[in-house]
Backbone atoms as SQL, in Angstrom:
CREATE TABLE atoms (id INTEGER PRIMARY KEY, chain TEXT, resi INTEGER, resn TEXT, atom TEXT, x REAL, y REAL, z REAL);
INSERT INTO atoms VALUES
  (1, 'A', 1, 'MET', 'N', 22.719, -103.519, 101.813),
  (2, 'A', 1, 'MET', 'CA', 23.900, -104.063, 101.175),
  (3, 'A', 1, 'MET', 'C', 23.637, -105.553, 100.905),
  (4, 'A', 2, 'ASN', 'N', 23.962, -105.932, 99.687),
  (5, 'A', 2, 'ASN', 'CA', 23.667, -107.282, 99.384),
  (6, 'A', 2, 'ASN', 'C', 24.838, -108.293, 99.829),
  (7, 'A', 3, 'THR', 'N', 24.584, -109.545, 99.773),
  (8, 'A', 3, 'THR', 'CA', 25.532, -110.472, 100.418),
  (9, 'A', 3, 'THR', 'C', 26.851, -110.575, 99.563),
  (10, 'A', 4, 'VAL', 'N', 26.773, -110.348, 98.263),
  (11, 'A', 4, 'VAL', 'CA', 27.939, -110.374, 97.456),
  (12, 'A', 4, 'VAL', 'C', 28.999, -109.298, 97.905),
  (13, 'A', 5, 'LEU', 'N', 28.362, -108.044, 98.058),
  (14, 'A', 5, 'LEU', 'CA', 29.219, -107.061, 98.450),
  (15, 'A', 5, 'LEU', 'C', 29.855, -107.159, 99.843),
  (16, 'A', 6, 'ILE', 'N', 28.998, -107.744, 100.689),
  (17, 'A', 6, 'ILE', 'CA', 29.577, -108.002, 102.058),
  (18, 'A', 6, 'ILE', 'C', 30.702, -109.019, 101.990),
  (19, 'A', 7, 'LYS', 'N', 30.522, -110.123, 101.201),
  (20, 'A', 7, 'LYS', 'CA', 31.574, -111.074, 101.067),
  (21, 'A', 7, 'LYS', 'C', 32.819, -110.476, 100.448),
  (22, 'A', 8, 'GLU', 'N', 32.730, -109.605, 99.455),
  (23, 'A', 8, 'GLU', 'CA', 33.776, -108.873, 98.874),
  (24, 'A', 8, 'GLU', 'C', 34.527, -108.107, 99.859),
  (25, 'A', 9, 'ALA', 'N', 33.784, -107.293, 100.613),
  (26, 'A', 9, 'ALA', 'CA', 34.349, -106.415, 101.630),
  (27, 'A', 9, 'ALA', 'C', 35.190, -107.286, 102.693),
  (28, 'A', 10, 'GLU', 'N', 34.584, -108.430, 103.018),
  (29, 'A', 10, 'GLU', 'CA', 35.293, -109.316, 104.019),
  (30, 'A', 10, 'GLU', 'C', 36.546, -109.836, 103.384),
  (31, 'A', 11, 'CYS', 'N', 36.565, -110.209, 102.178),
  (32, 'A', 11, 'CYS', 'CA', 37.817, -110.672, 101.473),
  (33, 'A', 11, 'CYS', 'C', 38.863, -109.621, 101.455),
  (34, 'A', 12, 'VAL', 'N', 38.471, -108.421, 101.166),
  (35, 'A', 12, 'VAL', 'CA', 39.441, -107.235, 101.072),
  (36, 'A', 12, 'VAL', 'C', 40.062, -106.960, 102.424),
  (37, 'A', 13, 'ARG', 'N', 39.159, -107.170, 103.462),
  (38, 'A', 13, 'ARG', 'CA', 39.741, -106.936, 104.887),
  (39, 'A', 13, 'ARG', 'C', 40.729, -108.036, 105.230),
  (40, 'A', 14, 'GLN', 'N', 40.613, -109.125, 104.574),
  (41, 'A', 14, 'GLN', 'CA', 41.536, -110.320, 104.928),
  (42, 'A', 14, 'GLN', 'C', 42.855, -110.283, 104.215),
  (43, 'A', 15, 'ILE', 'N', 43.069, -109.252, 103.320),
  (44, 'A', 15, 'ILE', 'CA', 44.362, -109.089, 102.687),
  (45, 'A', 15, 'ILE', 'C', 45.440, -108.875, 103.683),
  (46, 'A', 16, 'GLN', 'N', 46.614, -109.521, 103.584),
  (47, 'A', 16, 'GLN', 'CA', 47.599, -109.416, 104.503),
  (48, 'A', 16, 'GLN', 'C', 48.904, -108.963, 103.754),
  (49, 'A', 17, 'TYR', 'N', 49.564, -107.894, 104.257),
  (50, 'A', 17, 'TYR', 'CA', 50.770, -107.468, 103.641),
  (51, 'A', 17, 'TYR', 'C', 52.006, -107.977, 104.356),
  (52, 'A', 18, 'ILE', 'N', 53.014, -108.246, 103.657),
  (53, 'A', 18, 'ILE', 'CA', 54.298, -108.730, 104.201),
  (54, 'A', 18, 'ILE', 'C', 55.326, -107.607, 104.073),
  (55, 'A', 19, 'TYR', 'N', 55.904, -107.317, 105.138),
  (56, 'A', 19, 'TYR', 'CA', 56.940, -106.200, 105.176),
  (57, 'A', 19, 'TYR', 'C', 58.360, -106.763, 105.532),
  (58, 'A', 20, 'ASP', 'N', 59.382, -106.078, 105.018),
  (59, 'A', 20, 'ASP', 'CA', 60.794, -106.400, 105.430),
  (60, 'A', 20, 'ASP', 'C', 61.155, -105.673, 106.595),
  (61, 'A', 21, 'GLU', 'N', 62.410, -105.857, 107.044),
  (62, 'A', 21, 'GLU', 'CA', 62.908, -105.299, 108.225),
  (63, 'A', 21, 'GLU', 'C', 62.890, -103.718, 108.272),
  (64, 'A', 22, 'ASN', 'N', 62.774, -103.131, 107.058),
  (65, 'A', 22, 'ASN', 'CA', 62.827, -101.645, 106.857),
  (66, 'A', 22, 'ASN', 'C', 61.365, -101.138, 106.915),
  (67, 'A', 23, 'GLY', 'N', 60.430, -102.007, 106.893),
  (68, 'A', 23, 'GLY', 'CA', 59.027, -101.511, 106.863),
  (69, 'A', 23, 'GLY', 'C', 58.431, -101.360, 105.400),
  (70, 'A', 24, 'THR', 'N', 59.232, -101.850, 104.471),
  (71, 'A', 24, 'THR', 'CA', 58.775, -101.729, 103.090),
  (72, 'A', 24, 'THR', 'C', 57.955, -103.000, 102.702),
  (73, 'A', 25, 'LYS', 'N', 56.816, -102.715, 102.027),
  (74, 'A', 25, 'LYS', 'CA', 55.932, -103.897, 101.625),
  (75, 'A', 25, 'LYS', 'C', 56.719, -104.696, 100.631),
  (76, 'A', 26, 'THR', 'N', 56.782, -105.971, 100.815),
  (77, 'A', 26, 'THR', 'CA', 57.485, -106.881, 99.931),
  (78, 'A', 26, 'THR', 'C', 56.574, -107.939, 99.345),
  (79, 'A', 27, 'GLY', 'N', 55.428, -108.070, 99.861),
  (80, 'A', 27, 'GLY', 'CA', 54.546, -109.124, 99.360),
  (81, 'A', 27, 'GLY', 'C', 53.107, -108.916, 99.931),
  (82, 'A', 28, 'VAL', 'N', 52.223, -109.793, 99.427),
  (83, 'A', 28, 'VAL', 'CA', 50.792, -109.693, 99.810),
  (84, 'A', 28, 'VAL', 'C', 50.173, -111.074, 99.835),
  (85, 'A', 29, 'ILE', 'N', 49.332, -111.366, 100.781),
  (86, 'A', 29, 'ILE', 'CA', 48.596, -112.605, 100.799),
  (87, 'A', 29, 'ILE', 'C', 47.112, -112.242, 100.568),
  (88, 'A', 30, 'VAL', 'N', 46.535, -112.810, 99.433),
  (89, 'A', 30, 'VAL', 'CA', 45.224, -112.477, 98.999),
  (90, 'A', 30, 'VAL', 'C', 44.349, -113.641, 99.240),
  (91, 'A', 31, 'PRO', 'N', 43.163, -113.548, 99.844),
  (92, 'A', 31, 'PRO', 'CA', 42.270, -114.655, 100.024),
  (93, 'A', 31, 'PRO', 'C', 41.877, -115.310, 98.668),
  (94, 'A', 32, 'ILE', 'N', 41.738, -116.560, 98.648),
  (95, 'A', 32, 'ILE', 'CA', 41.540, -117.281, 97.363),
  (96, 'A', 32, 'ILE', 'C', 40.209, -116.841, 96.643),
  (97, 'A', 33, 'ALA', 'N', 39.212, -116.528, 97.485),
  (98, 'A', 33, 'ALA', 'CA', 37.861, -116.171, 96.823),
  (99, 'A', 33, 'ALA', 'C', 38.063, -114.843, 96.142),
  (100, 'A', 34, 'LEU', 'N', 38.793, -113.918, 96.655),
  (101, 'A', 34, 'LEU', 'CA', 39.047, -112.516, 96.059),
  (102, 'A', 34, 'LEU', 'C', 39.999, -112.789, 94.766),
  (103, 'A', 35, 'TRP', 'N', 40.962, -113.676, 94.898),
  (104, 'A', 35, 'TRP', 'CA', 41.925, -113.898, 93.769),
  (105, 'A', 35, 'TRP', 'C', 41.165, -114.500, 92.600),
  (106, 'A', 36, 'GLN', 'N', 40.274, -115.478, 92.887),
  (107, 'A', 36, 'GLN', 'CA', 39.488, -116.154, 91.849),
  (108, 'A', 36, 'GLN', 'C', 38.596, -115.077, 91.156),
  (109, 'A', 37, 'LYS', 'N', 37.928, -114.293, 91.928),
  (110, 'A', 37, 'LYS', 'CA', 36.993, -113.229, 91.445),
  (111, 'A', 37, 'LYS', 'C', 37.781, -112.288, 90.487),
  (112, 'A', 38, 'LEU', 'N', 38.940, -111.800, 90.920),
  (113, 'A', 38, 'LEU', 'CA', 39.743, -110.920, 90.155),
  (114, 'A', 38, 'LEU', 'C', 40.250, -111.628, 88.863),
  (115, 'A', 39, 'SER', 'N', 40.697, -112.861, 88.965),
  (116, 'A', 39, 'SER', 'CA', 41.250, -113.537, 87.751),
  (117, 'A', 39, 'SER', 'C', 40.071, -113.758, 86.801),
  (118, 'A', 40, 'GLN', 'N', 38.842, -114.041, 87.223),
  (119, 'A', 40, 'GLN', 'CA', 37.711, -114.223, 86.389),
  (120, 'A', 40, 'GLN', 'C', 37.396, -112.943, 85.703),
  (121, 'A', 41, 'LYS', 'N', 37.448, -111.829, 86.327),
  (122, 'A', 41, 'LYS', 'CA', 37.165, -110.560, 85.704),
  (123, 'A', 41, 'LYS', 'C', 38.209, -110.261, 84.602),
  (124, 'A', 42, 'LYS', 'N', 39.497, -110.591, 84.958),
  (125, 'A', 42, 'LYS', 'CA', 40.572, -110.344, 84.040),
  (126, 'A', 42, 'LYS', 'C', 40.411, -111.220, 82.756),
  (127, 'A', 43, 'ARG', 'N', 40.013, -112.439, 82.938),
  (128, 'A', 43, 'ARG', 'CA', 39.783, -113.333, 81.773),
  (129, 'A', 43, 'ARG', 'C', 38.608, -112.762, 80.880),
  (130, 'A', 44, 'ALA', 'N', 37.576, -112.286, 81.489),
  (131, 'A', 44, 'ALA', 'CA', 36.398, -111.698, 80.738),
  (132, 'A', 44, 'ALA', 'C', 36.928, -110.513, 80.006),
  (133, 'A', 45, 'GLN', 'N', 37.698, -109.619, 80.649),
  (134, 'A', 45, 'GLN', 'CA', 38.172, -108.448, 80.043),
  (135, 'A', 45, 'GLN', 'C', 39.028, -108.775, 78.821),
  (136, 'A', 46, 'LYS', 'N', 39.948, -109.731, 78.973),
  (137, 'A', 46, 'LYS', 'CA', 40.744, -110.227, 77.863),
  (138, 'A', 46, 'LYS', 'C', 39.938, -110.645, 76.664),
  (139, 'A', 47, 'LYS', 'N', 38.856, -111.356, 76.816),
  (140, 'A', 47, 'LYS', 'CA', 38.016, -111.754, 75.824),
  (141, 'A', 47, 'LYS', 'C', 37.407, -110.545, 74.982),
  (142, 'A', 48, 'ASN', 'N', 37.069, -109.562, 75.710),
  (143, 'A', 48, 'ASN', 'CA', 36.547, -108.287, 75.156),
  (144, 'A', 48, 'ASN', 'C', 37.555, -107.494, 74.436),
  (145, 'A', 49, 'ASP', 'N', 38.857, -107.643, 74.770),
  (146, 'A', 49, 'ASP', 'CA', 39.939, -106.840, 74.249),
  (147, 'A', 49, 'ASP', 'C', 40.605, -107.510, 73.106),
  (148, 'A', 50, 'LEU', 'N', 40.028, -108.495, 72.396),
  (149, 'A', 50, 'LEU', 'CA', 40.710, -109.101, 71.285),
  (150, 'A', 50, 'LEU', 'C', 40.964, -108.257, 70.156),
  (151, 'A', 51, 'PHE', 'N', 42.058, -108.403, 69.550),
  (152, 'A', 51, 'PHE', 'CA', 42.500, -107.526, 68.450),
  (153, 'A', 51, 'PHE', 'C', 41.615, -107.770, 67.183),
  (154, 'A', 52, 'GLU', 'N', 41.008, -106.772, 66.658),
  (155, 'A', 52, 'GLU', 'CA', 40.154, -106.918, 65.429),
  (156, 'A', 52, 'GLU', 'C', 40.707, -106.087, 64.382),
  (157, 'A', 53, 'PRO', 'N', 41.452, -106.597, 63.397),
  (158, 'A', 53, 'PRO', 'CA', 41.994, -105.953, 62.319),
  (159, 'A', 53, 'PRO', 'C', 40.994, -105.125, 61.482),
  (160, 'A', 54, 'SER', 'N', 39.766, -105.618, 61.393),
  (161, 'A', 54, 'SER', 'CA', 38.764, -104.846, 60.574),
  (162, 'A', 54, 'SER', 'C', 38.518, -103.442, 61.133),
  (163, 'A', 55, 'LYS', 'N', 38.748, -103.186, 62.437),
  (164, 'A', 55, 'LYS', 'CA', 38.636, -101.819, 62.944),
  (165, 'A', 55, 'LYS', 'C', 39.574, -100.893, 62.311),
  (166, 'A', 56, 'PHE', 'N', 40.656, -101.331, 61.844),
  (167, 'A', 56, 'PHE', 'CA', 41.739, -100.480, 61.278),
  (168, 'A', 56, 'PHE', 'C', 41.881, -100.386, 59.815),
  (169, 'A', 57, 'ARG', 'N', 41.039, -101.072, 59.208),
  (170, 'A', 57, 'ARG', 'CA', 40.997, -101.219, 57.722),
  (171, 'A', 57, 'ARG', 'C', 40.750, -99.761, 57.138),
  (172, 'A', 58, 'GLY', 'N', 41.689, -99.357, 56.283),
  (173, 'A', 58, 'GLY', 'CA', 41.525, -98.024, 55.629),
  (174, 'A', 58, 'GLY', 'C', 41.986, -96.835, 56.339),
  (175, 'A', 59, 'ILE', 'N', 42.588, -97.011, 57.536),
  (176, 'A', 59, 'ILE', 'CA', 42.969, -95.802, 58.232),
  (177, 'A', 59, 'ILE', 'C', 44.082, -94.989, 57.533),
  (178, 'A', 60, 'TYR', 'N', 44.848, -95.533, 56.668),
  (179, 'A', 60, 'TYR', 'CA', 45.950, -94.864, 55.965),
  (180, 'A', 60, 'TYR', 'C', 45.379, -94.406, 54.509),
  (181, 'A', 61, 'ARG', 'N', 44.156, -94.690, 54.205),
  (182, 'A', 61, 'ARG', 'CA', 43.764, -94.349, 52.934),
  (183, 'A', 61, 'ARG', 'C', 43.744, -92.787, 52.747),
  (184, 'A', 62, 'GLY', 'N', 44.198, -92.393, 51.650),
  (185, 'A', 62, 'GLY', 'CA', 44.256, -90.889, 51.387),
  (186, 'A', 62, 'GLY', 'C', 45.603, -90.340, 51.826),
  (187, 'A', 63, 'ILE', 'N', 46.413, -91.060, 52.457),
  (188, 'A', 63, 'ILE', 'CA', 47.734, -90.505, 52.899),
  (189, 'A', 63, 'ILE', 'C', 48.718, -90.813, 51.703),
  (190, 'A', 64, 'THR', 'N', 49.325, -89.689, 51.251),
  (191, 'A', 64, 'THR', 'CA', 50.408, -89.986, 50.190),
  (192, 'A', 64, 'THR', 'C', 51.700, -89.934, 50.852),
  (193, 'A', 65, 'LEU', 'N', 52.514, -90.969, 50.579),
  (194, 'A', 65, 'LEU', 'CA', 53.819, -91.121, 51.118),
  (195, 'A', 65, 'LEU', 'C', 54.859, -91.237, 50.043),
  (196, 'A', 66, 'ASP', 'N', 56.001, -90.511, 50.185),
  (197, 'A', 66, 'ASP', 'CA', 57.065, -90.706, 49.259),
  (198, 'A', 66, 'ASP', 'C', 58.044, -91.711, 49.877),
  (199, 'A', 67, 'LEU', 'N', 57.862, -93.016, 49.565),
  (200, 'A', 67, 'LEU', 'CA', 58.575, -94.037, 50.201),
  (201, 'A', 67, 'LEU', 'C', 60.104, -93.947, 49.851),
  (202, 'A', 68, 'GLU', 'N', 60.459, -93.545, 48.732),
  (203, 'A', 68, 'GLU', 'CA', 61.819, -93.424, 48.354),
  (204, 'A', 68, 'GLU', 'C', 62.571, -92.416, 49.209),
  (205, 'A', 69, 'SER', 'N', 61.988, -91.216, 49.380),
  (206, 'A', 69, 'SER', 'CA', 62.691, -90.208, 50.217),
  (207, 'A', 69, 'SER', 'C', 62.639, -90.635, 51.731),
  (208, 'A', 70, 'THR', 'N', 61.607, -91.287, 52.112),
  (209, 'A', 70, 'THR', 'CA', 61.493, -91.777, 53.494),
  (210, 'A', 70, 'THR', 'C', 62.701, -92.719, 53.804),
  (211, 'A', 71, 'LEU', 'N', 62.857, -93.667, 52.854),
  (212, 'A', 71, 'LEU', 'CA', 63.901, -94.713, 53.005),
  (213, 'A', 71, 'LEU', 'C', 65.276, -94.026, 53.049),
  (214, 'A', 72, 'GLN', 'N', 65.510, -92.988, 52.142),
  (215, 'A', 72, 'GLN', 'CA', 66.741, -92.397, 52.104),
  (216, 'A', 72, 'GLN', 'C', 67.035, -91.597, 53.437),
  (217, 'A', 73, 'ASN', 'N', 65.993, -90.963, 54.024),
  (218, 'A', 73, 'ASN', 'CA', 66.160, -90.301, 55.292),
  (219, 'A', 73, 'ASN', 'C', 66.444, -91.273, 56.406),
  (220, 'A', 74, 'LEU', 'N', 65.855, -92.476, 56.307),
  (221, 'A', 74, 'LEU', 'CA', 66.116, -93.411, 57.380),
  (222, 'A', 74, 'LEU', 'C', 67.572, -93.909, 57.272),
  (223, 'A', 75, 'ARG', 'N', 68.113, -94.092, 56.013),
  (224, 'A', 75, 'ARG', 'CA', 69.417, -94.554, 55.815),
  (225, 'A', 75, 'ARG', 'C', 70.426, -93.499, 56.368),
  (226, 'A', 76, 'LYS', 'N', 70.144, -92.209, 56.330),
  (227, 'A', 76, 'LYS', 'CA', 70.988, -91.184, 56.702),
  (228, 'A', 76, 'LYS', 'C', 71.067, -91.098, 58.280),
  (229, 'A', 77, 'GLU', 'N', 70.079, -91.667, 58.954),
  (230, 'A', 77, 'GLU', 'CA', 70.115, -91.643, 60.448),
  (231, 'A', 77, 'GLU', 'C', 71.232, -92.464, 61.069);
């Protein structure tokens, strides 16, 4: 097992849950090292998930729509 995995496992073991008087989880305390790692992964994921309009170019090509009847049906609703 490499040292990175050992450090991650140690951080996960240090997570503390906060409970109310009924025993319901109401909060969590996360070690800063784990929090930073998770937020870094989230930022990297966001960069990869950027909206690219070019992926959707032409998806409605070939679809024939009768806009007048569609508008009249919407007005009837």
